[in-house]
MARLO-445763 format. One record per residue (C-alpha): residue number from 1; x, y, z. Coordinates in Angstrom, 3 decimals. Example, Ala and Ser with C-alpha at 12.3 -4.5 7.8 and 13.67 -1.06 7.14 Angstrom:
BEGIN
  doba         x         y         z
     1    12.300    -4.500     7.800
     2    13.670    -1.060     7.140
***
This chain:
BEGIN
  doba         x         y         z
     1     0.000     0.000     0.000
     2     1.390     3.386    -0.943
     3     2.151     5.919     1.762
     4     0.196     9.209     1.548
     5     2.405    12.102     0.565
     6     2.157    15.178     2.770
     7     1.524    18.308     0.755
     8     4.313    20.806     1.306
     9     3.211    24.157     2.708
    10     3.584    26.974     0.193
    11     6.806    28.931     0.539
    12     6.376    32.130     2.540
    13     8.593    34.717     4.146
    14     9.096    34.330     7.916
    15     6.772    37.279     8.556
    16     4.059    35.816     6.321
    17     4.386    32.405     7.968
    18     4.166    33.890    11.468
    19     1.096    35.914    10.452
    20    -0.532    32.826     8.951
    21    -0.010    30.867    12.153
    22    -1.419    33.736    14.223
    23    -4.460    33.967    11.950
    24    -5.032    30.217    12.183
    25    -4.899    30.356    15.983
    26    -7.337    33.287    16.089
    27    -9.817    31.576    13.757
    28    -9.568    28.386    15.791
    29   -10.256    30.250    19.045
    30   -13.338    31.951    17.598
    31   -14.647    28.715    16.063
    32   -13.918    26.276    18.892
    33   -12.751    28.247    21.921
    34    -9.388    29.187    23.372
    35    -8.861    25.709    24.833
    36    -8.832    24.351    21.269
    37    -5.654    26.294    20.454
    38    -3.185    23.409    20.642
    39     0.001    22.835    18.673
    40    -1.529    20.173    16.429
    41    -4.823    21.989    15.929
    42    -3.133    25.236    14.927
    43    -0.811    23.377    12.571
    44    -3.749    21.598    10.940
    45    -5.667    24.872    10.546
    46    -2.594    26.604     9.067
    47    -1.770    23.630     6.803
    48     1.734    23.154     8.183
    49     3.606    20.625    10.305
    50     3.421    21.026    14.103
    51     7.197    21.463    14.177
    52     6.853    24.554    12.011
    53     4.372    26.114    14.441
    54     6.739    25.339    17.313
    55     9.540    27.018    15.359
    56     7.589    30.265    14.948
    57     6.143    30.723    18.460
    58     8.085    30.997    21.741
    59     5.674    28.608    23.466
    60     2.045    27.578    23.283
    61     1.323    29.648    26.400
    62     2.544    32.723    24.562
    63     0.597    31.849    21.404
    64    -2.603    31.412    23.431
    65    -2.005    34.758    25.153
    66    -1.377    36.494    21.840
    67    -4.455    34.859    20.348
    68    -6.644    36.076    23.192
    69    -5.257    39.595    22.812
    70    -5.915    39.581    19.053
    71    -9.539    38.513    19.500
    72   -10.352    40.973    22.268
    73    -8.465    43.979    20.890
    74   -10.357    43.572    17.612
    75   -13.655    43.703    19.501
    76   -12.565    46.788    21.433
    77   -11.561    48.522    18.198
    78   -14.972    47.684    16.727
    79   -16.768    49.147    19.741
    80   -14.627    52.287    19.675
    81   -15.515    52.757    16.017
    82   -19.212    52.443    16.882
    83   -18.908    54.975    19.708
    84   -17.278    57.545    17.449
    85   -20.353    57.469    15.227
    86   -22.818    58.160    18.054
    87   -23.591    61.798    18.910
    88   -23.616    61.991    22.727
    89   -22.197    60.133    25.737
    90   -25.713    58.973    26.593
    91   -26.179    57.522    23.114
    92   -22.715    55.992    23.262
    93   -23.300    54.241    26.571
    94   -26.691    52.927    25.477
    95   -25.245    51.738    22.172
    96   -22.347    50.037    23.917
    97   -24.623    48.110    26.280
    98   -26.948    46.999    23.484
    99   -24.090    45.936    21.241
   100   -22.139    43.848    23.727
   101   -25.318    42.128    24.936
   102   -27.050    41.546    21.600
   103   -26.240    37.813    21.551
   104   -24.029    37.929    18.449
   105   -20.701    37.745    20.307
   106   -20.871    34.362    21.985
   107   -17.655    33.320    20.233
   108   -15.780    36.169    21.918
   109   -17.516    35.470    25.237
   110   -16.272    31.861    25.123
   111   -12.742    33.145    24.560
   112   -13.089    35.434    27.597
   113   -14.545    32.753    29.875
   114   -11.876    30.227    28.950
   115    -9.138    32.844    29.329
   116   -10.155    33.519    32.942
   117    -9.884    29.807    33.692
   118    -6.755    29.027    31.656
   119    -5.010    32.141    32.959
   120    -4.716    30.520    36.384
   121    -1.884    28.367    35.017
   122    -0.680    30.519    32.117
   123     0.843    33.749    33.400
   124     1.342    35.157    29.895
   125    -2.387    34.746    29.312
   126    -3.257    36.138    32.744
   127    -1.234    39.258    31.992
   128    -3.084    39.741    28.691
   129    -6.455    39.223    30.404
   130    -5.594    41.934    32.909
   131    -4.411    44.270    30.157
   132    -7.526    43.769    28.037
   133    -9.835    44.203    31.022
   134    -8.027    47.471    31.746
   135    -8.535    48.485    28.103
   136   -12.257    47.713    28.261
   137   -12.582    49.581    31.539
   138   -10.811    52.536    29.969
   139   -13.248    52.680    27.062
   140   -16.272    52.668    29.355
   141   -14.726    55.106    31.819
   142   -13.973    57.500    28.971
   143   -17.632    57.529    27.935
   144   -18.785    58.080    31.515
   145   -16.306    60.899    32.058
   146   -17.415    62.580    28.832
   147   -21.007    62.329    30.042
   148   -20.114    63.913    33.374
   149   -18.440    66.810    31.567
   150   -21.439    67.316    29.289
   151   -23.921    67.112    32.165
   152   -25.534    63.908    30.847
   153   -24.279    61.791    33.772
   154   -23.893    62.473    37.473
   155   -21.248    60.517    39.362
   156   -18.058    61.180    41.282
   157   -16.672    57.724    40.520
   158   -16.495    57.162    36.767
   159   -13.940    54.400    37.265
   160   -16.188    52.539    39.698
   161   -19.188    52.802    37.380
   162   -17.087    51.455    34.523
   163   -15.884    48.472    36.547
   164   -19.402    47.663    37.753
   165   -20.784    47.847    34.221
   166   -17.971    45.655    32.905
   167   -18.596    43.071    35.606
   168   -22.327    42.955    34.882
   169   -21.753    42.578    31.137
   170   -19.251    39.766    31.681
   171   -21.547    37.966    34.107
   172   -24.685    38.136    31.985
   173   -22.859    37.153    28.800
   174   -21.306    34.163    30.564
   175   -24.725    33.102    31.883
   176   -26.137    33.346    28.371
   177   -23.690    30.687    27.170
   178   -25.710    28.092    29.095
   179   -28.994    29.799    28.215
   180   -29.740    30.833    31.797
   181   -32.173    33.698    32.192
   182   -33.965    35.734    29.565
   183   -31.461    36.827    26.941
   184   -33.912    39.403    25.569
   185   -33.901    41.330    28.855
   186   -30.132    41.363    29.434
   187   -29.601    44.795    27.923
   188   -32.515    46.352    29.806
   189   -31.390    44.852    33.118
   190   -27.970    46.448    32.823
   191   -29.255    49.706    31.348
   192   -31.620    50.248    34.262
   193   -28.850    49.522    36.793
   194   -26.458    51.940    35.066
   195   -29.171    54.600    34.828
   196   -29.452    54.446    38.611
   197   -25.686    54.782    39.053
   198   -25.535    57.809    36.750
   199   -28.604    59.705    37.976
   200   -30.596    59.117    34.785
   201   -34.312    58.634    34.401
   202   -35.456    55.083    33.755
   203   -35.258    54.225    30.079
   204   -32.790    57.002    29.263
   205   -30.285    54.564    27.751
   206   -32.878    52.755    25.642
   207   -33.182    55.516    23.028
   208   -31.629    54.608    19.693
   209   -30.310    57.671    17.831
   210   -29.232    57.214    14.208
   211   -25.658    56.037    13.721
   212   -23.609    58.536    11.719
***
């Protein structure tokens, strides 16, 4: 019986090969979760030998950390782009809450949930989780601070409001992965809580201004 011949990976520059491996790891994480990012799985997705992946990454812990950062930083950039198109801090905060709780980001939520667990034994990943949580908190805090300056919001602790909102979003999105609770009401539950923290009338964050 003839032995199957392995197809040789197309020739690429080192930078192209490293980028291809990173892309394969990111796609794998979004499709199957961060725990699926193994040496063999990434190699299979990239169409190369496992030894080639090992040659291009310092360690799998580092690749997993970089993969997490790539997934989450892309989401943050998307949200920042959305916020720039909304006219007021109130519209921005309402749009942010609706967008991150609209049920279309379960793939990113899985990456987050697994990162919190895997980060207990992967310090490179834990450091990236902390950095990306800081980045998310910074985005939300910036919106709250802009609202305080404009008179839309009333709080003396924009940082605390941002952390509370981030924690509620993370918790409700994680619960939604196992279909606990009413997914339709997630956005309203958080909006009403944030309205109370910011001195807003009930329903103030539910308005949907046109996106520019």
